[in-house]
C-alpha positions in Angstrom: 14.6 10.4 25.1 10.7 8.9 25.3 10.7 11.6 22.5 13.6 9.9 20.5 11.6 6.1 20.6 8.2 7.3 19.4 9.7 8.5 16.4 11.9 5.9 15.3 8.9 3.5 16.1 6.5 5.8 14.0 9.1 5.1 10.9 9.5 1.4 11.8 5.6 2.1 11.2 6.1 2.2 7.7 8.6 -0.5 6.6 7.2 -4.5 5.3 7.6 -7.3 7.6 11.2 -8.6 8.4 10.0 -11.7 7.9 7.5 -12.7 6.2 7.1 -15.8 8.3 9.5 -17.8 11.6 11.7 -19.5 9.7 14.7 -18.0 7.1 15.3 -20.3 4.0 16.8 -23.5 4.0 19.9 -23.2 1.9 20.8 -20.5 5.4 20.7 -24.2 6.6 23.9 -26.4 7.8 24.3 -28.1 5.0 26.3 -30.8 7.3 22.4 -32.7 7.6 23.9 -33.8 4.3 21.2 -36.3 3.0 18.3 -35.4 4.6 19.5 -31.3 3.3 20.2 -32.9 0.0 16.6 -35.2 -0.4 15.3 -31.8 0.7 16.6 -30.1 -1.6 15.5 -32.5 -5.0 11.6 -31.8 -3.1 11.8 -35.9 -1.7 10.9 -34.7 1.7 9.5 -37.5 2.8 12.8 -38.9 3.5 14.1 -35.6 4.2 12.0 -35.9 7.5 13.0 -39.9 8.6 17.0 -38.9 7.2 16.7 -36.1 9.8 14.5 -37.3 11.7 17.1 -39.5 13.3 20.2 -36.8 13.9 17.4 -34.6 15.3 16.8 -37.3 18.4 20.3 -37.1 18.5 21.1 -33.4 19.4 22.2 -32.6 15.6 21.0 -28.8 15.8 20.8 -28.7 11.9 18.2 -31.4 11.6 16.4 -30.1 14.5 15.5 -27.3 12.4 15.4 -29.3 9.0 12.7 -30.4 11.0 11.5 -27.7 12.2 11.2 -25.7 8.3 9.4 -29.0 7.1 7.0 -29.2 10.3 6.2 -25.5 9.6 5.8 -25.1 6.7 3.8 -28.8 5.8 6.5 -30.7 3.6 6.2 -34.2 3.2 3.7 -33.6 6.7 0.6 -32.6 8.2 1.9 -28.9 8.3 2.4 -28.7 13.0 3.4 -25.4 14.3 3.7 -27.0 17.9 5.9 -29.5 16.5 8.0 -26.7 14.3 8.6 -24.6 17.5 9.4 -27.2 19.6 12.1 -27.9 17.4 13.5 -25.0 16.1 12.8 -24.5 20.9 15.7 -27.4 20.8 18.3 -26.7 18.6 18.6 -23.0 19.8 19.6 -24.5 23.1 21.4 -26.5 21.1 23.6 -23.0 19.8 21.8 -22.8 16.2 22.5 -19.2 14.9 19.4 -19.4 13.1 17.1 -21.1 15.4 17.9 -18.6 17.9 16.1 -15.8 16.0 13.8 -18.5 14.3 12.3 -18.9 18.1 12.4 -15.7 19.5 10.4 -14.6 16.0 7.3 -17.1 17.3 7.8 -15.8 21.4 8.0 -12.1 20.0 4.1 -12.9 17.8 3.0 -15.1 19.6 2.7 -17.7 16.4 2.3 -21.4 17.6 4.3 -20.2 21.0 3.2 -18.8 24.2 3.6 -15.4 23.1 7.2 -14.5 25.3 9.1 -11.2 24.9 11.1 -10.9 27.0 12.5 -14.3 26.2 12.5 -12.9 22.5 15.4 -11.0 23.1 17.9 -12.3 25.1 17.2 -15.0 22.2 17.5 -12.2 19.4 20.4 -10.7 21.5 22.2 -13.6 21.5 21.7 -14.3 17.3 22.8 -10.5 17.4 25.8 -11.6 18.8 26.7 -14.4 16.8 25.8 -11.9 13.5 22.0 -12.6 12.5 21.6 -9.6 11.5 17.5 -9.6 11.2 18.0 -10.6 14.6 19.9 -7.2 15.3 17.9 -5.2 13.4 14.8 -7.2 15.7 16.4 -5.9 18.7 17.6 -3.1 17.8 13.0 -2.3 17.2 12.3 -4.4 20.9 14.6 -2.0 22.4 14.0 1.4 21.0 9.9 0.1 22.1 10.6 -1.4 25.0 13.6 1.1 26.8 13.6 4.2 25.8 16.2 6.5 26.8 19.8 7.8 25.9 21.2 4.4 26.6 18.3 1.9 24.1 19.0 4.9 21.4 22.7 4.1 21.4 22.4 0.7 21.3 19.6 0.3 18.6 21.9 2.5 17.0 25.0 0.1 17.4 22.9 -2.8 16.0 21.4 -0.9 13.0 24.8 -0.2 11.9 25.8 -4.0 12.4 22.4 -4.4 10.3 22.1 -1.6 7.6 26.3 -3.4 6.7 25.2 -7.1 6.7 22.6 -5.1 3.7 18.9 -5.1 5.5 17.2 -2.7 3.3 14.9 -1.4 6.8 17.9 -0.2 9.0 19.0 1.7 6.8 16.2 3.2 5.8 15.7 4.3 9.6 19.6 4.9 9.7 18.4 7.5 6.8 16.2 8.5 9.6 18.3 8.7 11.9 20.5 10.8 10.1 18.1 13.1 8.5 16.2 14.7 11.7 19.2 14.3 13.5 18.1 11.6 16.2 20.6 11.2 19.0 23.4 12.8 17.2 23.6 15.9 14.9 22.0 16.1 12.2 23.7 14.5 8.9 21.8 15.1 5.3 25.4 13.6 3.6 24.6 10.0 5.8 20.8 10.0 6.1 21.0 10.1 2.3 24.0 7.3 1.7 21.0 4.9 3.8 18.3 6.4 1.8 20.2 5.5 -1.0 21.0 1.5 0.6 17.2 0.9 1.3 16.3 2.4 -1.6 18.4 -0.2 -3.5 16.8 -2.9 -1.2 13.4 -2.2 -1.8 12.4 0.0 0.9 9.2 1.4 -1.9 8.8 5.0 0.8 13.4 4.8 1.0 12.6 5.7 -3.1 10.0 8.3 -2.7 12.4 9.6 -0.1 15.5 9.8 -2.0 13.8 10.9 -5.3 12.5 13.7 -3.8 16.2 14.8 -1.7 17.4 14.0 -5.8 15.5 16.9 -7.1 15.5 18.9 -4.0 19.2 18.4 -4.1 18.9 17.6 -0.1 22.6 15.5 1.4 24.2 15.6 -2.6 23.8 16.4 -5.7 20.3 17.4 -7.5 19.7 15.2 -10.1 16.4 15.7 -11.6 16.8 12.3 -14.1 17.9 10.1 -11.0 14.6 11.1 -8.9 12.3 10.5 -12.1 14.0 6.8 -12.7 13.4 6.0 -8.6 9.7 8.3 -8.3 9.3 5.5 -11.0 10.1 2.8 -9.4 8.2 3.9 -6.6 5.6 3.5 -8.1 5.3 0.6 -10.2 5.6 -1.5 -6.9 2.3 0.7 -6.4 3.2 3.3 -3.8 0.5 5.6 -4.5 2.6 8.8 -2.9 4.6 7.9 -5.5 1.9 8.0 -8.4 0.7 11.4 -7.3 4.7 12.7 -7.6 5.3 10.8 -10.3 2.7 12.5 -12.3 3.4 15.9 -11.0 6.5 15.0 -12.4 5.3 14.2 -15.8 2.4 17.3 -16.1 5.5 19.7 -15.5 8.7 18.1 -17.1 10.5 17.1 -14.4 13.1 14.9 -15.1 11.8 13.9 -18.4 9.8 15.5 -20.8 6.3 16.6 -20.4 3.7 13.7 -20.4 0.4 14.7 -19.7 -1.6 11.3 -20.9 0.9 9.5 -18.6 0.8 12.2 -16.1 -2.9 11.6 -16.5 -2.5 7.9 -16.0 -0.6 7.9 -12.9 -2.9 10.3 -11.3 -5.7 8.1 -12.1 -3.3 4.6 -9.9 -2.8 7.2 -7.5 -6.8 7.9 -6.9 -7.9 4.4 -7.2 -5.0 4.4 -4.0 -7.3 6.8 -2.8 -5.1 10.3 -3.5 -6.8 13.0 -4.8 -4.8 15.9 -5.7 -6.8 18.8 -7.4 -4.2 20.7 -9.5 -3.5 16.7 -11.1 -7.4 16.3 -11.6 -7.9 19.9 -13.4 -4.6 18.8 -15.6 -6.7 16.7 -16.5 -10.0 17.7 -16.8 -8.0 20.2 -19.3 -6.9 17.3 -22.0 -8.8 16.9 -25.3 -11.1 14.2 -24.7 -8.8 11.8 -26.6 -6.2 11.8 -24.0 -8.2 11.7 -21.2 -9.5 8.7 -22.7 -6.6 7.1 -23.5 -4.6 8.1 -20.4 -7.6 6.0 -18.1 -7.4 3.2 -20.7 -3.3 3.1 -19.8 -4.9 2.8 -16.6 -7.0 0.3 -16.7 -4.6 -2.0 -18.1 -2.0 -1.1 -15.8 -0.3 -4.1 -14.2 -1.3 -4.7 -10.3 1.3 -4.9 -7.9 2.6 -7.9 -7.0 1.6 -8.4 -3.2 4.8 -8.8 -0.5 
């Protein structure tokens, strides 16, 4: 069973960070902060700070989270991570679900506080019980990393399913791998493909690449080369080097779209710049007329770089 956790941990390594920052977006906070919340929305951060401070000192958890947000992002005040963490801790102790998740993220990463994985896990569990999808996903990952075995796998799968139901694309992708590889249960390609479709729609580029391959091969459902081409194109435009390589081959061979060797050469050049070479495509490009090679090169040079995540 240790191999199960290791396999899922390997899949998780391909995922983007679930949370770019420890704090959730302010829209998730309790609007009962009233005047302070309204001031924040209008960009009056000093006013929001002054109004929230009075309520936070009186024990209002939503106001405490708002103060943490202001300190964490340096809005209206100089950024102070330890102050943000302190208000988050108070809000978490007062039962605020968002604060429990955010403070757990800080504890897990050792960001602005001393790292405490056990405390982070406990807070993730509390937030997950209250229905926090990202907390459920993070707790599942911690279980798989810290407690290998059948019981942990079963609990992690339940947490992943809860997060996936709430639209967490990373959880959907991991469940796709669970079903596709028969990890801890019989292999189920049809269910894997359904989760892969959701993860791809949620923006996971590796899921888009895999889904495209499944669609082209008819794995887990009907074969659909046009849909495969569309998903591979989407991943390629996000900057995925594997997708760019595969898309080049699809265009060169006319899989899911008409043959377009100039476009194929462009995608090959972009993939190669990312470090993914391909001898077969090198030979295809070398066989093009000089004017087509120059056009492909110009197209590649002009292609916009993907925005950083």
